[in-house]
N, C-alpha and C positions, 0 to 999 in steps of 0.2 A: 634454697631451690636454685638449680643452675638455670642459665639463660636458655639452654637447649630444651629443658623441661618446660620452662615458661612459654617458649615459642610453640611447643607441641600443644599446650593447653589453650593458647590463643587460637591456633588453627582449628582445634577441636570445637571450640566455642563458636567459631565462625561457620562451621559446617551446617549449622541449623538454618542458615540463610540460603534459600533455594531460588534460582532464577525460574520464574513460573513458565517461561517460554521454552527454555532449554532443558528443564526438568532435572537439573543437577545443582549441587551446592556450589557456592562461589569459590570454595577452596579447590574442589575437584576440577572446576572449569579453569583454574589458573588465574582468577581475577585478583587474588591477594598478592601484592608485590611489596618489596622494600620493608619487610617487617623488622622493626627495631625496638629493642627493649632496654630501658635504662632504669633499673630499680623497679619502681612501681609505675613508671611512665611507658606507655605503649604507643607506637605510631606505625602506621602502614598505609599503603595506597590500595584502593579498589579500582582496578583498571577494567572498565566495561568495554563491550564490543563496539560501542558508538557513543560519542558525546551527547547524542540526542536521546539517550535511554530515558524513558518516562519514569523509571523506577529509581533514578539516581538518588533523589532525596530520601526515599524509603530505605534503600540499601545502606546509606550512610547512617541513618538513625538506628536501624537494626544492628549494624555492625558495632556501633558505639555501645548500645545497650547490652549486646551479647558479651563483649569483652569486659565491660564494667562489672558484670556479675562475678568475675573471678575475684577471690578474696584478697589477693595480693596486689591488685591493680588500683592505682590512685587516679590516674588520668589517661584518657584515650584521645589520640589525635588521628582522624581519618581523612585522608585526601582522596578526592574522586577524580579519576582521569579516564581516558579511553585508550585502548590498545592501538598500535600501529595498524593502518589499513592493510587488508590483505591485497596481494597483487592481483590485478585483473588482466591476464595476458590477452584477452579478447580485444582490449582497447589499445590498438596499435597506433592510431593517429596521434599527432603531437598534442592537439587540444584536449583529447579525451584520456590521455595516458595516466593522469593522476586523479581520475574521478572514480570513487569507489562504487557508487550506485546511481543508476539512472532510472527515474520513476516517470512513467507516462501518466498524465491526467487526461482522460479521454471522454468523449461523449459521441453518440451516434447521431444526435440531433443538435442543431445550433440553438442558442437561446435558452439553454438550461442552467446557465451560471457556471459553466466549467472553468472559465478563466478566473472568475472570482475565487473558486475553490483552489485552483492551482496557486494563485498568488498568496492566499492566506495559509495554505499548507507550507509553502516555501518559507514564509516568515515565521510560522509557528515552529518549524524545525530550527531555524536560525536562532530563535529565542532560547533554545535549549543549549546553545553553544556549538551546534554543528556548523560546518562550513558548507554553504548552500549556493547553488546557482539556479537561475530560472531562465529557460529558453521559451520564448513565445514563437511556436512553430506554425502559427496561422498567418500565412502570407497575404491571403485575400482580405482578412479582417483582423489585423493585429490589435489586441486589447491592452497589452502591457503599458504602452505610453499613457493610456487613460487611467488605468487602475493603479499605477505607481508613477506619480508625477515627478518629473525631473526638471530642474531649471537649466536653461541655457544649453540645451543639447544641440550640438552642431554636427549631427550625423555620427557615423561610426568611424573609428580610426584604427590604424595598424600599430602593433607593438611586437617587436621580435618576429616579424613576418606572420603574425597572427592578429585576428581582430581583437581589439581591446574592449572588454565588456564595461558597461556602466556599473555603478554600484550605489546602493542606497541601504542604509541601516544594516550593513554587513552582508547583503545578498547581491551577488553578481547578476547582471541583467543583460539579455540580448533580445532584440526584436527587430524585424524588418521595418516596423513602424518608426524606429529611431533613425533608420537609414534613408527613408523616403519622406516626402512631404506628407503631412497629415491628410491633405485633400487629394493626394495622388492615388489613383486606382491601380491595383496590381493586375494588369491584363496580360496573362501568360498561360501557357498550357501546363498540364500536370507534370510532365517530365522536367520542365524547367523549374517548377515550384519545388519538386523533390530535390533537385540539385541545389537550389538556394538554401533550403532548410538543412540539408546535409552539410553544406559549407558553413552555415552559422553554428551548427553543433560541433563539427569536428575541427574547424579552423579558428575557433575562438580561444583566447588565452585564459582558460578557466582557472588554471593553477590547480592546487590541491583542493578537492571538494569531497565532502562526505556524501552529499546528495546533489544531483542535477535533476531538477523538476522540469519536465517538458510538457508545456501546455499544447496538446495536440490539436490540429485542425479537426473540426467535427466530421464524422462519417467513418465509413469502413471501406473506402475505395483504394485506388492505386497509390495515392500519396501516403495514406496511413499504413498500408502494407509495406511500402518501400521503406518507410521510416522504421517500422518495427523490425525489418530484416537488416537494416543498415546500422542501427544503433543497438548496442548490447544492453537492452532494458533488463533491470532486475525484476520489475513488476509493474502493474498498472492499477490506477485508481479510476473507476468508472463513475461518471456523474450523470444523473438522470433527474426527472421530475415524476410526480406520482401518476400522471395520466397513463392509461393503458397503452397508447401509442408509444410513449417513451419506454415503457416496460418491455415491449416487443423489441425495441432497438437496443436495450441493454443486453438482451440475449444475443443479438448479433455481435455486440462488442465482446462479450465473453467468448463467443466462438472464434472471433477474429484473433484475439490474443492467444487463445488456446492453440490455434493453427500454427502460430509462430513460436509456440512454447514460452510464452510470457505469462506468468501466473498473475491472477487478479488478487490484489492485496486488500481492496475494500471497494464497496459501492456506496456512493453518497446520493441520497434522495434530497435534492435541493428544492426549496420552496415547498416543503412538505406540509407545513401547517402555519397558522398564525395564532398568536395569543391575543385574545380580545382584551383591549385596555379596560373595558368595563367590568367583565366578570372574571378576567384573568384565567379563562379556560382555553384549552387548545381546540382549535377548529380546523378540520381537514376538508377544505373546499374541493379538492380533487380526489377525495376518497382515500382509503387505506388498503393495505394488504399486499402491495407490491413487494416490499422488503421481506415480508414473511414468506412469500412465494419463492423469492430468491434463495432464502435459507433452506426451505424445504426441497426445492427442485434442484438446486445447484450446490448446496452446501457452503454458500458464502456466509461466513460468520461475522465478518467485520462490515456491518451495515450501519449507516448513520443518517439520521434525519436532521436537516438544517432548515430552520423556519424562514418564512417570509418576514423580514424585519427591516424597519426603516434604518436601523443602525448600519446594516450591511450596505444598503443602497446609498446612504448618506456618505459613508466612508469611501466607497468606491468612486462616487461622483467627485469627491475631493482629491482623488489620487492617493488615498491613504488606506492601506490594508486594515481591515477591521481588527485583526489580531494585534496590530500595533497600537490602535486606539484603546482597545478594551482589555488587552492582556489575556490572562487566564480566566477573567470574570465575564459574566454576561455572555454576549454573543461570541466573544473570543474563545470561550471554553469549548465550543463545538469544534473549532479548528485545532485547538490544542489536543483534544481527545482523538481527532482523526490522525494527527501527526504521531501521537503515541502508538496508535494501532499500526500505522505504516512501519514505524521503527521496529516494533515487536515482530511483525510478520517478516520483515527483511532479515532480522536477526535469526529467526527460525530457519529461513531458507539458507542463509549463509553458513549456519552451523549444522545443517542437515538434521534439524530437530523435528521435521515434519514426517511423521510415520505414514507412509503410503502403502496400503495393503496390496498384495498381489491377487489379482482376480483373473481366473482362467476357466475355460469350459473343459471339463474332463468327460469324454464320451462314455456313456453308460453310468456315470455317477451324478453329474449335475455341475453347477457352477461352484468352483472351489475358491474360497476366500481365505487367504493366509495373512494374518497380522501378528508379527513376532513369532511366538511359539504356538499360537493358536490357529487351527485350521477348522473351518466348518464348510458344510455343503448346503447349497440352496437349490431348491427345485426351480428349474428355468421357467416353467409355466407360472409358478407363484410370483417370481420376480417380475415377469412380463406383466402380470395383472396389477402389480403395484406401481407401474410407470406413472410418473407425475407430470409428464409433458402436457402441453396445451391441447394436444389431440385426445388425451386420455383423462384429463382432469381440468375443470374450469379454473382459469388462471387466478380469478379473484375470490370466488366462493369456496373453491376447494372441492366442490361436488364432483363425484366421478362421472365421466362421460363413457369410458370404456366399460362394457358389460363383461363380467368374468366368464360367462359362458361363450363369449365370442373368441376367447383365446384357446387355441387347440392344446391339448395336453402334451403333444409331441413337439411343441415349439422349442427351438434351441437358438443360442447365439450364433451368428455367422461372423461377427466381428466384435471385438472388445478393445476399447482404446481409452487410455487415460486422458482425463480433462484436467490439465493443470495439476494442482496439489489437492484438489478438493472433491473430485468426482470421477466416475467412469461412464463412458458412453457405450451403449450396446445397440447393435443392429441385429434384428431378429429374422428368423426364417419365415415368419408370416408377412414379411415386407415392411414391418415397422422400423423406422430408422432414426427416431428422435428421442429414444429413451436415455435419460441421464440420471444416475443414481449417486448421491453424495456418499462418500466412504463411511461416514458415521451413521448412515441410515440404511445401508445396503444389507 
């Protein structure tokens, strides 16, 4: 058998391995590189879209098994690598020019554990082999110096006319807390704060990064909006707690990021439950249902519950990220899973693998929904009655508030607008303006 025929057989064998997020096989995606055959020995590289791919080990095992099934193969050697980063022409400042993806970690309320999630997400990504930076963008209450302990920090220094970041365990770190005295209060107005954060982000010598994690200041005000407009965010992770008040604020965060066209990658419900040491059962002191409502009302699929656990608090108080202490086991697994979801969602966005249907109102016909080659028509009044917003359905029980007979049969959309990659917002002729329909449920 010629080498050309052997190569064809190897590639055919590898076509059974499909990327679950991109919905194509690894050969069609161009992941298979440097295929070499020497008798019965086969070697090749699988070049993934990111070094942080959570399926890296699985792809390697599947590739080895698929090729070993060929009768003439004696040995298979598979190397795993990542492809060269795609250029980001939006990032023109010197500090940001070699950063592939910028991820915001945000909360609309303080005290929900956002910074703890940001730190552990950054280190979970770094543990997969990705090059990661972490920016603490909270000037008034910087948390990074506490959550990641550094010895003998003597302020921030310049390097090549840029700010030199600190580094620990492979993650590059910047915080206003490293520049100021720990007891010094940041007394300044919003525009000055926005300027300082922008300077820390754009004028730091980050070098080449796969991901820059930005621990955002809490809220949805001028500072947050300025940051989301100034930095080219790939997406956002929103952190909340189970209380109803926090749930309401999550909706504000989703709307803020949607306004500036930043997709929400995941929602984390922190301090969701605790495991009783006596009975080993989960207990939800603040109730349940918020994440289910987010899925139903907004179509957010990547939702995570992180428990109240002494291991997290203990690691944080010692300045040691929990994911470094526990790895992929125990409490560290929550952050590892979150990192995997973020990587997959970013990959889908980067490779245009998210299918967004076209939704429009056609006068005399109804609401036309086109996905691929399939088009269907929905009656406007029926869709209006199915609204799941807080005015039409109880946020926690799911019981309907809107009475079907209160919706006129002649109601029509007056405005249809996309919400990120996950839903469509509709304003109706009956004056209702808060209808949001996930694409997979419309």
